[in-house]
Structure formats: C-alpha cells, structure tokens
VMD Tcl script that builds the backbone (N, CA, C; Angstrom):
set m [mol new atoms 471]
animate dup $m
set s [atomselect $m all]
$s set {name element resname resid chain x y z} {
  {N N MET 1 A 0.853 -1.186 -0.004}
  {CA C MET 1 A 0.008 0.007 0.001}
  {C C MET 1 A 0.894 1.242 -0.001}
  {N N GLY 2 A 0.590 2.194 -0.844}
  {CA C GLY 2 A 1.325 3.423 -0.927}
  {C C GLY 2 A 1.078 4.350 0.249}
  {N N TYR 3 A 1.866 5.392 0.348}
  {CA C TYR 3 A 1.771 6.350 1.457}
  {C C TYR 3 A 0.402 7.010 1.517}
  {N N LEU 4 A -0.075 7.535 0.379}
  {CA C LEU 4 A -1.352 8.222 0.367}
  {C C LEU 4 A -2.529 7.265 0.625}
  {N N ALA 5 A -2.446 6.080 0.056}
  {CA C ALA 5 A -3.480 5.078 0.296}
  {C C ALA 5 A -3.505 4.685 1.768}
  {N N HIS 6 A -2.328 4.549 2.381}
  {CA C HIS 6 A -2.268 4.220 3.812}
  {C C HIS 6 A -2.928 5.317 4.633}
  {N N LEU 7 A -2.656 6.547 4.292}
  {CA C LEU 7 A -3.228 7.670 5.013}
  {C C LEU 7 A -4.748 7.737 4.823}
  {N N ALA 8 A -5.232 7.390 3.608}
  {CA C ALA 8 A -6.676 7.383 3.356}
  {C C ALA 8 A -7.378 6.325 4.210}
  {N N VAL 9 A -6.723 5.181 4.401}
  {CA C VAL 9 A -7.301 4.110 5.195}
  {C C VAL 9 A -7.156 4.378 6.680}
  {N N HIS 10 A -6.057 5.053 7.049}
  {CA C HIS 10 A -5.738 5.306 8.464}
  {C C HIS 10 A -5.538 6.828 8.666}
  {N N PRO 11 A -6.628 7.577 8.831}
  {CA C PRO 11 A -6.473 9.036 8.997}
  {C C PRO 11 A -5.632 9.408 10.206}
  {N N ASP 12 A -5.460 8.506 11.170}
  {CA C ASP 12 A -4.649 8.775 12.345}
  {C C ASP 12 A -3.187 8.314 12.156}
  {N N ALA 13 A -2.767 8.023 10.954}
  {CA C ALA 13 A -1.423 7.519 10.691}
  {C C ALA 13 A -0.335 8.572 10.939}
  {N N MET 14 A -0.688 9.827 11.110}
  {CA C MET 14 A 0.310 10.839 11.427}
  {C C MET 14 A 0.599 10.875 12.939}
  {N N SER 15 A -0.137 10.100 13.715}
  {CA C SER 15 A -0.028 10.116 15.154}
  {C C SER 15 A 0.744 8.881 15.647}
  {N N LYS 16 A 1.564 9.102 16.664}
  {CA C LYS 16 A 2.290 8.003 17.283}
  {C C LYS 16 A 1.313 6.970 17.878}
  {N N GLN 17 A 0.160 7.466 18.280}
  {CA C GLN 17 A -0.844 6.582 18.860}
  {C C GLN 17 A -1.725 5.966 17.761}
  {N N GLY 18 A -1.414 6.224 16.511}
  {CA C GLY 18 A -2.211 5.713 15.386}
  {C C GLY 18 A -1.942 4.215 15.189}
  {N N PRO 19 A -2.114 3.758 13.960}
  {CA C PRO 19 A -1.979 2.312 13.682}
  {C C PRO 19 A -0.529 1.865 13.862}
  {N N PRO 20 A -0.293 0.560 13.942}
  {CA C PRO 20 A 1.065 0.070 14.125}
  {C C PRO 20 A 2.061 0.547 13.029}
  {N N ALA 21 A 1.557 0.850 11.837}
  {CA C ALA 21 A 2.377 1.447 10.782}
  {C C ALA 21 A 1.956 2.926 10.682}
  {N N HIS 22 A 2.863 3.829 11.017}
  {CA C HIS 22 A 2.517 5.237 10.968}
  {C C HIS 22 A 3.666 6.082 10.452}
  {N N PHE 23 A 3.330 7.335 10.118}
  {CA C PHE 23 A 4.292 8.221 9.504}
  {C C PHE 23 A 5.265 8.822 10.521}
  {N N THR 24 A 6.482 9.047 10.080}
  {CA C THR 24 A 7.504 9.763 10.841}
  {C C THR 24 A 8.190 10.735 9.861}
  {N N ALA 25 A 8.949 11.646 10.415}
  {CA C ALA 25 A 9.699 12.595 9.582}
  {C C ALA 25 A 11.131 12.661 10.101}
  {N N SER 26 A 12.105 12.652 9.160}
  {CA C SER 26 A 13.482 12.704 9.594}
  {C C SER 26 A 14.286 13.648 8.728}
  {N N CYS 27 A 15.468 13.961 9.208}
  {CA C CYS 27 A 16.308 14.943 8.531}
  {C C CYS 27 A 17.764 14.484 8.610}
  {N N LEU 28 A 18.371 14.270 7.457}
  {CA C LEU 28 A 19.787 13.944 7.403}
  {C C LEU 28 A 20.550 15.260 7.422}
  {N N VAL 29 A 21.477 15.387 8.354}
  {CA C VAL 29 A 22.243 16.642 8.478}
  {C C VAL 29 A 23.646 16.404 7.998}
  {N N LEU 30 A 24.061 17.208 7.044}
  {CA C LEU 30 A 25.428 17.156 6.505}
  {C C LEU 30 A 26.193 18.428 6.850}
  {N N ASP 31 A 27.538 18.329 6.830}
  {CA C ASP 31 A 28.337 19.523 6.969}
  {C C ASP 31 A 28.362 20.275 5.610}
  {N N PRO 32 A 28.841 21.514 5.571}
  {CA C PRO 32 A 28.816 22.284 4.312}
  {C C PRO 32 A 29.549 21.657 3.156}
  {N N THR 33 A 30.541 20.794 3.402}
  {CA C THR 33 A 31.288 20.178 2.313}
  {C C THR 33 A 30.679 18.850 1.854}
  {N N GLY 34 A 29.749 18.316 2.681}
  {CA C GLY 34 A 29.144 17.021 2.374}
  {C C GLY 34 A 30.055 15.881 2.723}
  {N N SER 35 A 31.109 16.128 3.452}
  {CA C SER 35 A 32.037 15.051 3.826}
  {C C SER 35 A 31.691 14.383 5.148}
  {N N ARG 36 A 30.809 15.034 5.905}
  {CA C ARG 36 A 30.422 14.451 7.205}
  {C C ARG 36 A 28.923 14.550 7.399}
  {N N VAL 37 A 28.413 13.548 8.135}
  {CA C VAL 37 A 26.978 13.461 8.420}
  {C C VAL 37 A 26.779 13.339 9.926}
  {N N LEU 38 A 25.767 14.032 10.439}
  {CA C LEU 38 A 25.450 14.005 11.870}
  {C C LEU 38 A 24.444 12.904 12.144}
  {N N LEU 39 A 24.823 11.965 13.020}
  {CA C LEU 39 A 23.950 10.846 13.325}
  {C C LEU 39 A 23.711 10.753 14.826}
  {N N THR 40 A 22.627 10.103 15.182}
  {CA C THR 40 A 22.318 9.862 16.592}
  {C C THR 40 A 22.259 8.379 16.876}
  {N N LEU 41 A 22.761 8.004 18.029}
  {CA C LEU 41 A 22.709 6.624 18.497}
  {C C LEU 41 A 21.412 6.480 19.283}
  {N N HIS 42 A 20.412 5.935 18.635}
  {CA C HIS 42 A 19.046 5.852 19.162}
  {C C HIS 42 A 18.965 4.829 20.311}
  {N N LYS 43 A 18.366 5.234 21.421}
  {CA C LYS 43 A 18.297 4.346 22.606}
  {C C LYS 43 A 17.471 3.088 22.358}
  {N N LYS 44 A 16.256 3.239 21.784}
  {CA C LYS 44 A 15.400 2.065 21.650}
  {C C LYS 44 A 15.947 1.047 20.671}
  {N N ALA 45 A 16.551 1.488 19.612}
  {CA C ALA 45 A 17.080 0.573 18.592}
  {C C ALA 45 A 18.565 0.234 18.813}
  {N N ASN 46 A 19.264 1.057 19.596}
  {CA C ASN 46 A 20.696 0.924 19.819}
  {C C ASN 46 A 21.461 0.880 18.498}
  {N N GLN 47 A 21.055 1.774 17.597}
  {CA C GLN 47 A 21.707 1.887 16.266}
  {C C GLN 47 A 21.844 3.385 15.918}
  {N N TRP 48 A 22.740 3.642 15.007}
  {CA C TRP 48 A 22.949 5.002 14.504}
  {C C TRP 48 A 21.966 5.297 13.372}
  {N N PHE 49 A 21.323 6.438 13.468}
  {CA C PHE 49 A 20.347 6.863 12.467}
  {C C PHE 49 A 20.493 8.357 12.184}
  {N N GLN 50 A 19.821 8.802 11.120}
  {CA C GLN 50 A 19.632 10.233 10.908}
  {C C GLN 50 A 18.671 10.712 12.011}
  {N N LEU 51 A 18.549 12.029 12.161}
  {CA C LEU 51 A 17.706 12.587 13.217}
  {C C LEU 51 A 16.257 12.547 12.739}
  {N N GLY 52 A 15.339 12.281 13.655}
  {CA C GLY 52 A 13.932 12.270 13.271}
  {C C GLY 52 A 13.059 11.574 14.250}
  {N N GLY 53 A 11.774 11.567 13.947}
  {CA C GLY 53 A 10.821 10.905 14.839}
  {C C GLY 53 A 9.379 11.177 14.473}
  {N N HIS 54 A 8.537 11.074 15.468}
  {CA C HIS 54 A 7.088 11.176 15.268}
  {C C HIS 54 A 6.595 12.628 15.121}
  {N N PHE 55 A 5.476 12.703 14.450}
  {CA C PHE 55 A 4.777 14.013 14.325}
  {C C PHE 55 A 4.166 14.390 15.676}
  {N N GLU 56 A 4.113 15.703 15.905}
  {CA C GLU 56 A 3.475 16.228 17.121}
  {C C GLU 56 A 2.342 17.150 16.681}
  {N N PRO 57 A 1.349 17.401 17.530}
  {CA C PRO 57 A 0.201 18.207 17.162}
  {C C PRO 57 A 0.564 19.593 16.597}
  {N N GLY 58 A 1.624 20.218 17.022}
  {CA C GLY 58 A 1.966 21.551 16.546}
  {C C GLY 58 A 2.691 21.580 15.214}
  {N N ASP 59 A 3.043 20.434 14.667}
  {CA C ASP 59 A 3.766 20.392 13.396}
  {C C ASP 59 A 2.835 20.800 12.252}
  {N N THR 60 A 3.281 21.774 11.454}
  {CA C THR 60 A 2.413 22.286 10.381}
  {C C THR 60 A 2.533 21.454 9.115}
  {N N ASP 61 A 3.637 20.740 8.940}
  {CA C ASP 61 A 3.820 19.880 7.771}
  {C C ASP 61 A 5.008 18.937 8.024}
  {N N ALA 62 A 5.262 18.084 7.082}
  {CA C ALA 62 A 6.322 17.070 7.251}
  {C C ALA 62 A 7.706 17.721 7.427}
  {N N ARG 63 A 7.986 18.754 6.646}
  {CA C ARG 63 A 9.281 19.424 6.770}
  {C C ARG 63 A 9.439 20.042 8.150}
  {N N ALA 64 A 8.375 20.670 8.656}
  {CA C ALA 64 A 8.444 21.266 10.016}
  {C C ALA 64 A 8.688 20.187 11.070}
  {N N ALA 65 A 8.070 19.042 10.914}
  {CA C ALA 65 A 8.280 17.964 11.880}
  {C C ALA 65 A 9.729 17.461 11.811}
  {N N ALA 66 A 10.235 17.269 10.614}
  {CA C ALA 66 A 11.624 16.808 10.463}
  {C C ALA 66 A 12.611 17.819 11.054}
  {N N GLN 67 A 12.353 19.070 10.793}
  {CA C GLN 67 A 13.228 20.138 11.306}
  {C C GLN 67 A 13.179 20.201 12.824}
  {N N ARG 68 A 11.989 20.133 13.414}
  {CA C ARG 68 A 11.841 20.141 14.868}
  {C C ARG 68 A 12.578 18.946 15.496}
  {N N GLU 69 A 12.374 17.775 14.925}
  {CA C GLU 69 A 13.059 16.585 15.440}
  {C C GLU 69 A 14.587 16.727 15.342}
  {N N ALA 70 A 15.068 17.221 14.223}
  {CA C ALA 70 A 16.510 17.411 14.057}
  {C C ALA 70 A 17.071 18.375 15.071}
  {N N ARG 71 A 16.343 19.444 15.307}
  {CA C ARG 71 A 16.803 20.425 16.317}
  {C C ARG 71 A 16.800 19.812 17.704}
  {N N GLU 72 A 15.727 19.106 18.048}
  {CA C GLU 72 A 15.630 18.494 19.375}
  {C C GLU 72 A 16.727 17.437 19.595}
  {N N GLU 73 A 16.986 16.635 18.592}
  {CA C GLU 73 A 17.915 15.510 18.782}
  {C C GLU 73 A 19.390 15.895 18.600}
  {N N SER 74 A 19.639 17.055 17.993}
  {CA C SER 74 A 21.037 17.473 17.783}
  {C C SER 74 A 21.471 18.575 18.738}
  {N N GLY 75 A 20.481 19.366 19.215}
  {CA C GLY 75 A 20.807 20.535 20.023}
  {C C GLY 75 A 21.110 21.767 19.174}
  {N N ILE 76 A 21.099 21.640 17.865}
  {CA C ILE 76 A 21.376 22.760 16.953}
  {C C ILE 76 A 20.053 23.487 16.690}
  {N N THR 77 A 19.789 24.540 17.440}
  {CA C THR 77 A 18.473 25.191 17.389}
  {C C THR 77 A 18.260 26.004 16.113}
  {N N THR 78 A 19.307 26.300 15.386}
  {CA C THR 78 A 19.177 27.094 14.155}
  {C C THR 78 A 19.083 26.246 12.897}
  {N N LEU 79 A 19.074 24.963 13.022}
  {CA C LEU 79 A 19.054 24.054 11.889}
  {C C LEU 79 A 17.800 24.280 11.032}
  {N N VAL 80 A 17.970 24.337 9.725}
  {CA C VAL 80 A 16.837 24.560 8.797}
  {C C VAL 80 A 16.851 23.447 7.756}
  {N N ALA 81 A 15.762 22.691 7.730}
  {CA C ALA 81 A 15.598 21.611 6.731}
  {C C ALA 81 A 15.262 22.227 5.378}
  {N N ARG 82 A 15.860 21.704 4.347}
  {CA C ARG 82 A 15.543 22.141 2.981}
  {C C ARG 82 A 14.074 21.766 2.662}
  {N N PRO 83 A 13.424 22.515 1.777}
  {CA C PRO 83 A 12.001 22.253 1.531}
  {C C PRO 83 A 11.691 20.972 0.781}
  {N N GLU 84 A 12.629 20.458 0.001}
  {CA C GLU 84 A 12.296 19.292 -0.823}
  {C C GLU 84 A 12.405 17.981 -0.039}
  {N N LEU 85 A 11.423 17.138 -0.235}
  {CA C LEU 85 A 11.424 15.778 0.310}
  {C C LEU 85 A 12.453 15.023 -0.500}
  {N N VAL 86 A 13.433 14.365 0.170}
  {CA C VAL 86 A 14.495 13.712 -0.589}
  {C C VAL 86 A 14.347 12.195 -0.664}
  {N N GLN 87 A 13.570 11.597 0.243}
  {CA C GLN 87 A 13.438 10.136 0.215}
  {C C GLN 87 A 12.224 9.711 1.017}
  {N N LEU 88 A 11.580 8.656 0.534}
  {CA C LEU 88 A 10.525 7.962 1.303}
  {C C LEU 88 A 11.128 6.604 1.687}
  {N N ASP 89 A 10.904 6.193 2.940}
  {CA C ASP 89 A 11.441 4.937 3.373}
  {C C ASP 89 A 10.462 4.243 4.340}
  {N N ARG 90 A 9.998 3.092 3.934}
  {CA C ARG 90 A 9.104 2.305 4.797}
  {C C ARG 90 A 9.915 1.159 5.380}
  {N N HIS 91 A 9.959 1.085 6.708}
  {CA C HIS 91 A 10.785 0.053 7.342}
  {C C HIS 91 A 10.134 -0.484 8.613}
  {N N ARG 92 A 10.390 -1.756 8.828}
  {CA C ARG 92 A 9.948 -2.403 10.089}
  {C C ARG 92 A 10.895 -1.994 11.182}
  {N N LEU 93 A 10.368 -1.960 12.410}
  {CA C LEU 93 A 11.164 -1.526 13.538}
  {C C LEU 93 A 11.819 -2.680 14.266}
  {N N VAL 94 A 13.027 -2.432 14.730}
  {CA C VAL 94 A 13.770 -3.408 15.529}
  {C C VAL 94 A 14.018 -2.756 16.868}
  {N N GLY 95 A 13.709 -3.447 17.955}
  {CA C GLY 95 A 13.872 -2.874 19.248}
  {C C GLY 95 A 12.550 -2.771 20.001}
  {N N SER 96 A 12.547 -2.102 21.112}
  {CA C SER 96 A 11.346 -2.018 21.962}
  {C C SER 96 A 10.614 -0.720 21.653}
  {N N PHE 97 A 9.717 -0.780 20.711}
  {CA C PHE 97 A 8.970 0.387 20.254}
  {C C PHE 97 A 7.496 0.291 20.638}
  {N N GLY 98 A 7.112 -0.593 21.526}
  {CA C GLY 98 A 5.722 -0.710 21.941}
  {C C GLY 98 A 4.836 -1.155 20.811}
  {N N ALA 99 A 3.710 -0.436 20.617}
  {CA C ALA 99 A 2.755 -0.811 19.578}
  {C C ALA 99 A 3.253 -0.474 18.156}
  {N N CYS 100 A 4.279 0.358 18.061}
  {CA C CYS 100 A 4.832 0.736 16.735}
  {C C CYS 100 A 5.513 -0.473 16.111}
  {N N ARG 101 A 5.148 -0.787 14.905}
  {CA C ARG 101 A 5.732 -1.910 14.220}
  {C C ARG 101 A 6.449 -1.496 12.923}
  {N N GLU 102 A 6.016 -0.357 12.347}
  {CA C GLU 102 A 6.551 0.051 11.057}
  {C C GLU 102 A 6.461 1.561 10.908}
  {N N HIS 103 A 7.487 2.161 10.325}
  {CA C HIS 103 A 7.501 3.609 10.054}
  {C C HIS 103 A 7.466 3.861 8.567}
  {N N LEU 104 A 6.670 4.828 8.176}
  {CA C LEU 104 A 6.653 5.347 6.835}
  {C C LEU 104 A 7.337 6.704 6.945}
  {N N ASP 105 A 8.625 6.718 6.678}
  {CA C ASP 105 A 9.427 7.902 7.001}
  {C C ASP 105 A 9.526 8.842 5.813}
  {N N LEU 106 A 9.297 10.130 6.060}
  {CA C LEU 106 A 9.413 11.205 5.097}
  {C C LEU 106 A 10.722 11.918 5.409}
  {N N ARG 107 A 11.687 11.864 4.480}
  {CA C ARG 107 A 13.047 12.311 4.782}
  {C C ARG 107 A 13.476 13.590 4.079}
  {N N PHE 108 A 14.092 14.459 4.845}
  {CA C PHE 108 A 14.561 15.757 4.364}
  {C C PHE 108 A 16.074 15.848 4.639}
  {N N VAL 109 A 16.670 16.988 4.226}
  {CA C VAL 109 A 18.109 17.197 4.426}
  {C C VAL 109 A 18.336 18.599 4.914}
  {N N ALA 110 A 19.403 18.785 5.699}
  {CA C ALA 110 A 19.781 20.104 6.198}
  {C C ALA 110 A 21.318 20.152 6.221}
  {N N VAL 111 A 21.846 21.369 6.281}
  {CA C VAL 111 A 23.285 21.582 6.381}
  {C C VAL 111 A 23.565 22.307 7.689}
  {N N ALA 112 A 24.577 21.874 8.415}
  {CA C ALA 112 A 24.979 22.536 9.661}
  {C C ALA 112 A 26.488 22.635 9.711}
  {N N ASP 113 A 26.984 23.692 10.301}
  {CA C ASP 113 A 28.421 23.787 10.494}
  {C C ASP 113 A 28.892 22.670 11.396}
  {N N ASP 114 A 29.997 22.050 11.050}
  {CA C ASP 114 A 30.447 20.916 11.848}
  {C C ASP 114 A 31.056 21.335 13.184}
  {N N ASP 115 A 31.147 22.658 13.421}
  {CA C ASP 115 A 31.599 23.113 14.756}
  {C C ASP 115 A 30.418 23.574 15.586}
  {N N ALA 116 A 29.184 23.310 15.125}
  {CA C ALA 116 A 27.989 23.670 15.904}
  {C C ALA 116 A 27.993 22.896 17.220}
  {N N THR 117 A 27.477 23.538 18.254}
  {CA C THR 117 A 27.420 22.890 19.543}
  {C C THR 117 A 26.325 21.834 19.534}
  {N N LEU 118 A 26.682 20.599 19.880}
  {CA C LEU 118 A 25.743 19.476 19.882}
  {C C LEU 118 A 25.280 19.176 21.292}
  {N N ALA 119 A 24.065 18.605 21.374}
  {CA C ALA 119 A 23.536 18.157 22.679}
  {C C ALA 119 A 22.819 16.838 22.439}
  {N N VAL 120 A 23.008 15.913 23.326}
  {CA C VAL 120 A 22.383 14.605 23.227}
  {C C VAL 120 A 20.992 14.676 23.868}
  {N N SER 121 A 19.970 14.215 23.148}
  {CA C SER 121 A 18.604 14.248 23.676}
  {C C SER 121 A 18.358 13.052 24.561}
  {N N GLU 122 A 17.198 13.055 25.234}
  {CA C GLU 122 A 16.818 11.944 26.094}
  {C C GLU 122 A 16.599 10.660 25.302}
  {N N GLU 123 A 16.356 10.773 24.003}
  {CA C GLU 123 A 16.062 9.604 23.183}
  {C C GLU 123 A 17.325 8.941 22.649}
  {N N SER 124 A 18.463 9.496 22.924}
  {CA C SER 124 A 19.717 9.009 22.333}
  {C C SER 124 A 20.795 8.744 23.376}
  {N N PHE 125 A 21.707 7.886 22.984}
  {CA C PHE 125 A 22.929 7.665 23.793}
  {C C PHE 125 A 24.030 8.642 23.400}
  {N N ASP 126 A 24.007 9.056 22.117}
  {CA C ASP 126 A 25.084 9.880 21.609}
  {C C ASP 126 A 24.609 10.566 20.322}
  {N N VAL 127 A 25.298 11.643 19.953}
  {CA C VAL 127 A 25.115 12.325 18.677}
  {C C VAL 127 A 26.497 12.784 18.241}
  {N N ARG 128 A 26.859 12.433 16.989}
  {CA C ARG 128 A 28.201 12.809 16.531}
  {C C ARG 128 A 28.308 12.818 15.020}
  {N N TRP 129 A 29.382 13.478 14.556}
  {CA C TRP 129 A 29.649 13.561 13.119}
  {C C TRP 129 A 30.381 12.291 12.696}
  {N N TRP 130 A 30.026 11.795 11.511}
  {CA C TRP 130 A 30.690 10.644 10.914}
  {C C TRP 130 A 31.077 11.009 9.478}
  {N N PRO 131 A 32.209 10.512 8.976}
  {CA C PRO 131 A 32.556 10.692 7.568}
  {C C PRO 131 A 31.508 10.030 6.676}
  {N N THR 132 A 31.080 10.699 5.630}
  {CA C THR 132 A 30.047 10.121 4.760}
  {C C THR 132 A 30.546 8.860 4.063}
  {N N ASP 133 A 31.868 8.706 3.941}
  {CA C ASP 133 A 32.399 7.503 3.296}
  {C C ASP 133 A 32.868 6.462 4.312}
  {N N ALA 134 A 32.551 6.668 5.597}
  {CA C ALA 134 A 32.882 5.703 6.632}
  {C C ALA 134 A 31.788 5.717 7.715}
  {N N LEU 135 A 30.580 5.337 7.292}
  {CA C LEU 135 A 29.442 5.333 8.206}
  {C C LEU 135 A 29.605 4.255 9.256}
  {N N PRO 136 A 28.940 4.387 10.383}
  {CA C PRO 136 A 29.077 3.376 11.459}
  {C C PRO 136 A 28.696 1.991 10.983}
  {N N GLU 137 A 29.354 1.004 11.558}
  {CA C GLU 137 A 29.097 -0.395 11.213}
  {C C GLU 137 A 27.619 -0.699 11.406}
  {N N GLY 138 A 27.051 -1.433 10.467}
  {CA C GLY 138 A 25.677 -1.856 10.546}
  {C C GLY 138 A 24.649 -0.865 10.000}
  {N N THR 139 A 25.101 0.274 9.506}
  {CA C THR 139 A 24.170 1.292 9.010}
  {C C THR 139 A 24.262 1.512 7.518}
  {N N ARG 140 A 25.290 1.002 6.897}
  {CA C ARG 140 A 25.606 1.376 5.518}
  {C C ARG 140 A 24.472 1.075 4.525}
  {N N ARG 141 A 23.842 -0.076 4.679}
  {CA C ARG 141 A 22.804 -0.458 3.728}
  {C C ARG 141 A 21.634 0.542 3.713}
  {N N GLU 142 A 21.279 1.026 4.877}
  {CA C GLU 142 A 20.161 1.982 4.952}
  {C C GLU 142 A 20.615 3.402 4.709}
  {N N LEU 143 A 21.729 3.796 5.304}
  {CA C LEU 143 A 22.114 5.201 5.249}
  {C C LEU 143 A 22.815 5.628 3.968}
  {N N GLN 144 A 23.577 4.722 3.316}
  {CA C GLN 144 A 24.286 5.134 2.113}
  {C C GLN 144 A 23.386 5.675 1.021}
  {N N PRO 145 A 22.241 5.065 0.728}
  {CA C PRO 145 A 21.368 5.652 -0.302}
  {C C PRO 145 A 20.828 7.034 0.101}
  {N N LEU 146 A 20.509 7.205 1.380}
  {CA C LEU 146 A 20.043 8.511 1.867}
  {C C LEU 146 A 21.120 9.550 1.767}
  {N N VAL 147 A 22.336 9.221 2.176}
  {CA C VAL 147 A 23.443 10.153 2.052}
  {C C VAL 147 A 23.675 10.524 0.580}
  {N N ALA 148 A 23.640 9.530 -0.293}
  {CA C ALA 148 A 23.862 9.785 -1.724}
  {C C ALA 148 A 22.828 10.757 -2.302}
  {N N VAL 149 A 21.549 10.521 -1.979}
  {CA C VAL 149 A 20.516 11.418 -2.531}
  {C C VAL 149 A 20.610 12.797 -1.886}
  {N N ALA 150 A 20.979 12.878 -0.620}
  {CA C ALA 150 A 21.128 14.191 0.023}
  {C C ALA 150 A 22.283 14.989 -0.601}
  {N N LEU 151 A 23.379 14.316 -0.846}
  {CA C LEU 151 A 24.534 14.973 -1.516}
  {C C LEU 151 A 24.138 15.466 -2.920}
  {N N SER 152 A 23.342 14.681 -3.608}
  {CA C SER 152 A 22.890 15.060 -4.924}
  {C C SER 152 A 21.972 16.271 -4.885}
  {N N VAL 153 A 21.019 16.251 -3.948}
  {CA C VAL 153 A 20.088 17.392 -3.794}
  {C C VAL 153 A 20.874 18.671 -3.478}
  {N N LEU 154 A 21.896 18.553 -2.648}
  {CA C LEU 154 A 22.697 19.712 -2.249}
  {C C LEU 154 A 23.773 20.051 -3.285}
  {N N ASP 155 A 23.828 19.239 -4.354}
  {CA C ASP 155 A 24.830 19.405 -5.414}
  {C C ASP 155 A 26.247 19.367 -4.868}
  {N N LEU 156 A 26.471 18.392 -3.984}
  {CA C LEU 156 A 27.813 18.201 -3.357}
  {C C LEU 156 A 28.483 16.912 -3.831}
  {N N THR 157 A 27.943 16.309 -4.897}
  {CA C THR 157 A 28.553 15.066 -5.373}
  {C C THR 157 A 29.727 15.304 -6.287}
}
mol reanalyze $m
mol bondsrecalc $m
mol representation Tube
mol addrep $m
C-alpha cells in the first residue's frame, strides 16, 4: 500500500498513537562540504540513524516535523531543513517500540556547521559527526542511499 493510500485508510497515521504502521519525519544533516553526516545513536534501537521521529500536534507539515526533530535531537536550534522531500522509506522496527511496528518515513536534508554545539537528547545515547564515506558499522545499507541522494540534492557530489 502506498503512502497516500495508507493515510486514506488510516487518518490517524500521522499520530504515534495511530496504527502500528505510521508516519515519521526525519532529517539527514550534512556539513557544508558534504564530507560528514550528523547521526544519533538511538536508545530504543541501539543503532545509529539520521535525526527524526514522530509528528506532534503543533507540526504544520512534514518538513516542520523533520526540522523540529533534528533540532531536538542534535541541540542545533538554528538548523533549517531544505524544503524538498529527498526520500521515502518504509521500514519495520527493531527494538522495543511498543505498539509501533513500522514507520513510513518522510526524509529531508539540512546543512549545519560541523563546529555547531551538539547536545544529546533523552532519546539518544550519543550524537556525533561521521565521515560520509565511513558510516558506522551496521548502518551502511540503509544510510548510504540517503546520504547519496542528500549529496545530490545539495549538489555536493
């Protein structure tokens, strides 16, 4: 089932309390040269991911949700997500996510100075910069295509 069809069948799919498969928004953050990516070590999954999460009632659109999540999870309050949606990714969840079984993720990209002050959120063990050509072990299959499309959108390839 496609994203719009899923939303038509499940009008509450934008809510964390919605169906087991629901929408999320994320933001891949790159440095200005595109040589480094900012990732978070997620507590529930114990894996490195781009910044992102669930929609909240005050979010005006998917980009706003992705930007809010990226700011909250990185500590970079000035981060601005680019307007274009760069990737759709539907994935099953691994870890203790309660009733959540699957995310339909709407992915955006942002650029931040690599000397920006970072802060680890309550949802993470760590947040740090990684070389785009040396992503953390176990993440390459998922993150490499996202990094590639983000670099392309930013014309940094």
